[in-house]
C-alpha positions in Angstrom: 10.9 15.0 -35.3 13.3 13.4 -33.0 14.0 9.6 -33.1 12.1 9.2 -29.8 9.1 11.0 -31.2 9.2 8.9 -34.4 9.4 5.7 -32.3 6.4 7.0 -30.3 4.4 7.7 -33.4 5.1 4.3 -34.9 4.1 2.4 -31.7 0.9 4.5 -31.1 -2.2 2.4 -31.6 -5.6 1.6 -30.1 -6.2 -0.4 -27.0 -7.9 -3.2 -29.1 -5.0 -3.5 -31.5 -2.4 -3.3 -28.7 -3.9 -6.4 -27.2 -4.8 -8.3 -30.4 -1.8 -10.7 -30.2 -2.3 -11.7 -26.5 -2.2 -15.5 -26.2 -5.4 -17.3 -25.3 -3.7 -18.5 -22.1 -1.8 -15.6 -20.7 -0.4 -13.9 -17.6 -1.0 -10.2 -17.2 0.6 -7.7 -14.8 -1.1 -4.5 -13.9 0.4 -1.5 -12.2 -0.6 -0.5 -8.7 -3.7 1.8 -8.3 -3.2 4.9 -10.4 -0.8 3.0 -12.6 -3.6 0.8 -13.8 -4.6 1.9 -17.3 -8.4 2.1 -17.7 -8.7 2.0 -21.5 -6.4 -1.0 -21.7 -8.1 -2.8 -18.8 -11.5 -2.4 -20.5 -10.1 -3.7 -23.8 -8.6 -6.7 -22.0 -12.0 -7.4 -20.3 -13.7 -7.1 -23.7 -11.4 -9.7 -25.2 -12.3 -12.1 -22.3 -16.0 -11.4 -22.7 -15.8 -12.0 -26.5 -14.2 -15.5 -26.0 -10.8 -14.5 -27.3 -9.1 -15.7 -24.1 -9.3 -19.2 -22.5 -7.5 -18.3 -19.2 -5.9 -15.1 -18.0 -4.0 -14.8 -14.7 -4.0 -11.2 -13.6 -1.5 -10.0 -11.0 -2.0 -6.5 -9.5 -2.3 -4.5 -6.3 -5.0 -2.0 -5.1 -7.6 -2.1 -7.9 -9.0 1.2 -9.0 -12.8 1.7 -9.4 -12.3 1.4 -13.2 -10.4 -1.9 -12.8 -13.1 -3.2 -10.4 -15.9 -2.3 -12.9 -14.1 -3.8 -15.9 -12.6 -7.0 -14.4 -14.4 -8.0 -11.2 -17.5 -9.5 -12.8 -19.0 -12.9 -12.2 -19.5 -13.4 -16.0 -15.7 -13.2 -16.5 -14.5 -15.4 -13.7 -14.3 -18.5 -15.7 -11.6 -16.9 -17.8 -10.0 -14.2 -15.6 -8.3 -15.4 -12.5 -7.4 -12.7 -10.0 -4.1 -12.8 -8.1 -4.0 -9.6 -6.0 -1.1 -8.7 -3.7 -3.7 -6.8 -1.5 -7.4 -7.1 -1.2 -9.8 -4.2 -1.4 -13.6 -3.6 -1.6 -13.8 -5.0 -5.1 -12.2 -8.3 -4.2 -14.1 -8.6 -1.0 -17.4 -8.0 -2.7 -16.6 -10.5 -5.5 -15.4 -13.1 -2.9 -18.7 -12.9 -1.1 -20.7 -13.6 -4.3 -18.4 -16.4 -5.2 -18.4 -18.1 -1.9 -22.2 -18.4 -2.1 -21.5 -20.6 -5.1 -18.7 -22.6 -3.4 -16.1 -21.2 -5.8 -12.7 -19.6 -5.2 -11.5 -17.2 -7.9 -9.7 -14.5 -5.9 -6.2 -16.0 -5.3 -4.6 -13.6 -2.7 -0.8 -13.7 -2.8 0.5 -13.2 0.8 3.5 -10.8 1.0 5.3 -8.0 2.7 5.4 -5.0 0.3 9.2 -5.1 0.2 9.0 -8.6 -1.3 6.6 -7.9 -4.2 9.3 -6.8 -6.7 11.2 -10.1 -5.9 8.0 -12.1 -6.3 7.4 -10.5 -9.7 11.0 -11.2 -10.7 10.9 -14.9 -9.6 7.7 -15.7 -11.6 7.8 -17.0 -15.2 7.8 -13.9 -17.5 4.4 -12.2 -17.9 3.0 -12.1 -21.4 2.2 -8.4 -21.0 2.5 -5.6 -18.5 -0.2 -2.9 -18.7 0.8 0.4 -17.2 -0.5 3.9 -17.1 2.2 6.6 -17.4 2.7 10.3 -17.7 3.5 11.8 -21.2 7.0 11.1 -22.7 9.7 13.7 -22.0 12.1 14.9 -24.6 14.6 12.2 -23.8 12.0 9.5 -24.5 11.1 8.6 -20.9 7.7 7.9 -19.5 7.2 8.5 -15.7 5.3 6.0 -13.6 3.8 9.0 -11.8 2.5 8.3 -8.3 3.0 4.5 -8.4 6.4 2.9 -8.3 6.1 -0.2 -6.1 7.0 -3.1 -8.4 6.8 -1.5 -11.8 10.6 -1.8 -12.6 10.4 -5.5 -11.8 7.5 -5.7 -14.2 9.5 -4.0 -16.9 12.2 -6.6 -16.4 10.0 -9.7 -16.4 7.4 -9.0 -19.1 7.5 -10.1 -22.7 5.6 -7.0 -23.8 5.1 -3.6 -22.2 2.0 -1.6 -23.2 1.6 1.9 -21.8 -1.4 4.1 -21.6 -0.3 7.7 -21.8 -2.5 10.0 -19.7 -1.8 13.8 -19.8 -3.4 14.1 -16.3 -0.8 11.8 -14.8 1.7 13.6 -12.6 5.3 13.3 -13.5 7.3 12.1 -10.4 11.0 12.3 -9.9 13.0 9.2 -8.8 13.6 5.8 -10.4 10.1 5.1 -11.7 10.6 5.4 -15.5 10.4 3.4 -18.7 11.9 4.4 -22.0 10.0 4.4 -25.3 12.4 1.9 -26.7 11.3 -0.6 -24.1 7.6 -0.3 -25.0 5.8 -2.6 -27.4 2.7 -0.4 -27.9 1.4 3.0 -26.8 -2.2 4.0 -26.2 -3.3 7.5 -25.5 -6.3 8.1 -23.2 -7.1 11.1 -21.0 -9.0 10.2 -17.8 -9.1 11.4 -14.2 -6.5 9.9 -12.0 -8.1 7.6 -9.4 -8.4 9.3 -6.0 -8.2 7.7 -2.6 -10.1 9.9 -0.1 -9.3 9.6 3.5 -12.0 8.4 5.9 -13.6 10.9 8.2 -11.9 11.1 11.6 -13.6 10.3 14.9 -13.3 11.4 18.5 -11.7 8.0 19.2 -9.1 8.6 16.5 -8.3 12.0 18.1 -7.9 10.3 21.5 -5.5 7.7 20.1 -3.5 10.3 18.2 -3.1 12.4 21.4 -1.1 9.6 22.9 1.3 9.5 20.0 1.8 13.1 19.0 4.0 14.2 22.0 6.5 11.4 21.2 7.3 12.7 17.7 10.1 15.2 18.0 11.8 17.7 15.7 14.0 15.9 13.1 12.0 12.6 13.2 11.7 10.7 9.9 8.1 9.6 9.6 6.0 6.9 7.9 2.2 6.9 8.2 -0.1 4.2 7.1 -3.8 4.6 6.1 -6.5 5.7 8.5 -7.8 8.6 10.5 -5.2 8.4 13.2 -2.2 8.9 10.9 -4.0 11.8 9.1 -4.7 13.5 12.5 -1.1 13.1 13.5 0.2 14.5 10.2 -2.0 17.5 10.6 -0.8 18.2 14.1 2.9 18.1 13.3 3.1 21.3 11.3 4.8 23.0 14.2 7.7 20.5 14.2 11.0 21.4 12.6 13.1 19.5 10.0 11.0 16.4 9.7 12.0 13.8 7.2 9.7 11.5 5.1 10.5 7.9 4.1 7.2 6.2 3.6 5.5 3.5 1.6 2.3 5.5 1.2 2.1 9.2 0.4 -1.5 10.1 1.4 -3.3 13.4 1.7 -2.3 13.8 5.3 1.4 13.4 4.8 1.3 15.4 1.6 -0.2 18.3 3.5 2.5 18.0 6.1 5.2 18.3 3.4 3.4 21.3 1.9 3.3 23.0 5.3 7.1 23.4 5.3 7.6 21.2 8.4 9.5 18.7 6.3 13.0 19.5 5.1 14.6 16.0 5.2 17.9 17.6 6.2 18.6 15.1 9.0 18.1 12.0 6.9 21.0 9.6 6.3 19.5 8.2 3.1 18.1 10.5 0.3 19.0 13.6 2.3 16.8 16.6 1.2 14.2 14.3 -0.4 10.8 12.9 0.7 10.7 9.3 -0.6 7.6 7.2 -1.2 6.7 4.2 -3.3 3.0 4.8 -4.0 0.9 7.9 -3.7 -2.9 7.4 -3.1 -4.8 10.6 -2.4 -6.7 13.4 -4.0 -5.7 15.9 -6.6 -3.8 18.0 -4.0 -1.4 15.1 -3.4 -0.9 14.4 -7.1 -0.3 18.1 -7.7 2.3 18.2 -5.0 4.5 15.4 -6.5 4.2 16.6 -10.1 7.6 17.6 -11.3 8.7 18.2 -7.7 12.4 17.4 -7.4 12.2 17.3 -3.5 9.8 14.3 -3.7 11.0 11.0 -5.2 9.1 7.8 -6.1 11.2 4.8 -5.6 10.5 1.0 -5.8 9.2 -1.1 -2.9 12.3 -3.2 -2.6 14.2 0.0 -1.7 11.6 2.1 0.2 10.3 -0.8 2.2 13.6 -2.6 2.8 13.9 -2.6 6.7 17.6 -2.2 6.4 17.2 1.0 4.3 14.5 2.3 6.6 16.8 1.7 9.6 19.7 3.7 8.2 17.8 6.9 9.1 17.8 8.0 12.8 14.6 8.6 14.7 12.2 6.8 12.4 8.6 7.0 13.5 6.2 4.5 12.0 2.5 4.7 12.6 0.2 1.9 11.4 -3.2 0.4 12.1 -4.4 -2.9 13.5 -7.5 -5.1 13.3 -6.7 -6.8 16.6 -3.8 -7.6 18.9 -3.6 -10.6 21.2 -2.4 -10.9 24.7 1.1 -11.9 23.7 1.5 -8.8 21.5 1.0 -10.3 18.1 -0.8 -8.0 15.7 -3.3 -8.9 13.0 -3.8 -6.1 10.5 -5.2 -8.0 7.6 -7.6 -10.8 8.5 -11.3 -10.4 9.5 -14.2 -12.7 10.1 -12.6 -15.8 8.7 -11.3 -14.1 5.5 -8.3 -12.2 4.3 -9.5 -8.6 4.5 -6.7 -6.5 3.1 -3.1 -7.6 3.3 0.1 -7.1 5.3 1.2 -4.3 3.0 4.4 -2.7 4.3 3.5 -2.7 7.9 6.0 -5.3 9.1 8.7 -3.7 6.9 8.3 -0.5 8.8 7.9 -2.1 12.2 11.2 -3.8 11.7 12.8 -0.8 10.0 11.9 1.4 13.0 13.5 -1.2 15.3 16.8 -0.9 13.3 16.7 2.9 13.5 18.7 4.6 16.2 15.9 6.3 18.3 13.2 4.6 16.2 9.6 4.3 17.4 7.0 2.0 16.0 3.3 2.5 16.9 0.4 0.1 16.1 -2.8 2.0 16.7 -6.5 1.2 16.8 -9.7 1.7 18.7 -10.2 -0.7 21.6 -13.5 -2.1 20.1 -15.0 -2.9 16.8 -18.6 -3.7 15.6 -20.0 -0.6 17.3 -18.5 -1.7 20.6 -19.6 -5.3 20.5 -16.2 -6.8 19.9 -12.8 -6.2 21.5 -9.8 -5.5 19.4 -7.7 -6.8 22.4 -8.2 -10.5 22.1 -6.8 -13.7 23.8 -5.8 -15.2 20.4 -5.8 -13.8 16.9 -8.6 -14.9 14.5 -6.1 -15.1 11.6 -2.4 -14.9 10.8 -0.1 -12.5 12.6 1.0 -9.6 10.5 3.5 -8.5 13.1 5.1 -11.1 15.4 5.2 -10.4 19.2 9.0 -10.1 19.1 8.7 -7.2 16.6 5.9 -5.1 18.1 6.8 -2.0 20.1 4.1 0.5 21.1 0.4 -0.5 21.1 -2.1 2.4 21.3 -5.8 2.6 21.9 -8.0 5.4 23.2 -7.4 4.0 26.7 -3.6 4.5 26.6 -0.2 3.4 25.2 2.2 0.7 26.2 5.7 -0.2 25.1 5.9 -4.0 24.9 9.6 -4.2 24.2 11.4 -5.8 27.1 8.2 -6.8 28.9 7.7 -10.3 30.3 4.7 -12.3 29.0 2.7 -11.5 32.1 3.6 -7.8 32.0 2.5 -7.7 28.4 -0.8 -9.4 29.1 -1.6 -7.0 32.0 -0.6 -3.9 29.9 -2.7 -4.9 26.9 -5.7 -5.7 29.1 -5.3 -2.1 30.4 -5.7 -0.9 26.8 -9.0 -2.7 26.3 -12.5 -1.4 26.7 -13.2 -1.7 30.5 -16.3 -3.9 29.8 -14.0 -6.6 28.2 -11.2 -6.6 30.8 -12.6 -9.2 33.2 -13.0 -11.8 30.4 -9.6 -11.0 29.0 -8.1 -11.4 32.4 -9.8 -14.8 32.8 -8.5 -15.9 29.4 -5.0 -14.8 30.3 -5.1 -17.0 33.4 -6.4 -19.9 31.3 -3.5 -19.4 28.9 -1.0 -19.2 31.8 0.0 -15.7 30.8 -0.7 -14.4 34.2 
């Protein structure tokens, strides 16, 4: 038995015993999505339910179904206080229930993804970091698998690190690792890795994608966000040559593009020959692709999403979604119906990064209408905060066309954006633009 194996054996325990010394008032950090350990999260919720905790501040991003089931329960909200870096279906459902009781328990932390490691480092130390990892290698290292993001910062800023070892976790290459000597306790649990299935694409998605695809040339370095349009584009680029990948999210669409052979990364300036991501959220095919694949590296968000790092590559192409865009060119990608709906994520990081790239292109895409055609996504003024400032946005795309806002005057912008709206909304948008002295 090696010294690493002996240390592993001595620190191996049950989820309940691993958490038995948790202070009654504590702060807890969870990994992002697939890095959230289901057995440890359940044991933590059980402690709260049993009255063993008085107050627990929980910081995390992209809750898995297991995390939602264990933690996002009304009967725990007097004890567990949620501090997500991004909102999903679980938080939105909980917020709706809580608002009926005039309470606020979901404490969203606004951020750009590139900033989250810094936010973690600037906070007082967390009492514990709960993290799901791949099995230990012969040198004593656990891999973060498909989820890097802010995990290294969590290792640095947590008093205790407890890992849940899952043999189904893919082992990724890159900087996402923690050594057995840094770990306070180890739990073993075999469970399915949380999948994130892409939504079905629509005819409108295909129309939008058709405006973007001809502009992506051989040798481009791509980043695609979530949604039907990016997946369609990824599927249509298999005939391109020598593409590069430097992306926040590695989804099924982008993973299939890599698997097709169209991605070589040979023209990248940074990480040449490597596809780089900070979080993979997909199905088994995506996780299988990254498992022990030296051509794909998981790096941290303060590297992958740093606009200066992004911009070092030439011909960066960034494709992300919107909720709405106003007539000045500001984009809201996170706020809906008086509430935070998701989060900024890394959208602004890549909008800026593409602008720093020689030959870079940034596309913000979305259908012209929402609510089954009853609402326009092209609006006079945003209903919430601007995810992307008007001075940063470049291409806006709907099914009705594409426009490059960069260098346009305020009236040219307003006219161009009205032209991207559903025709039935254009007269009222024109009237609003006149009232706002944009035209």
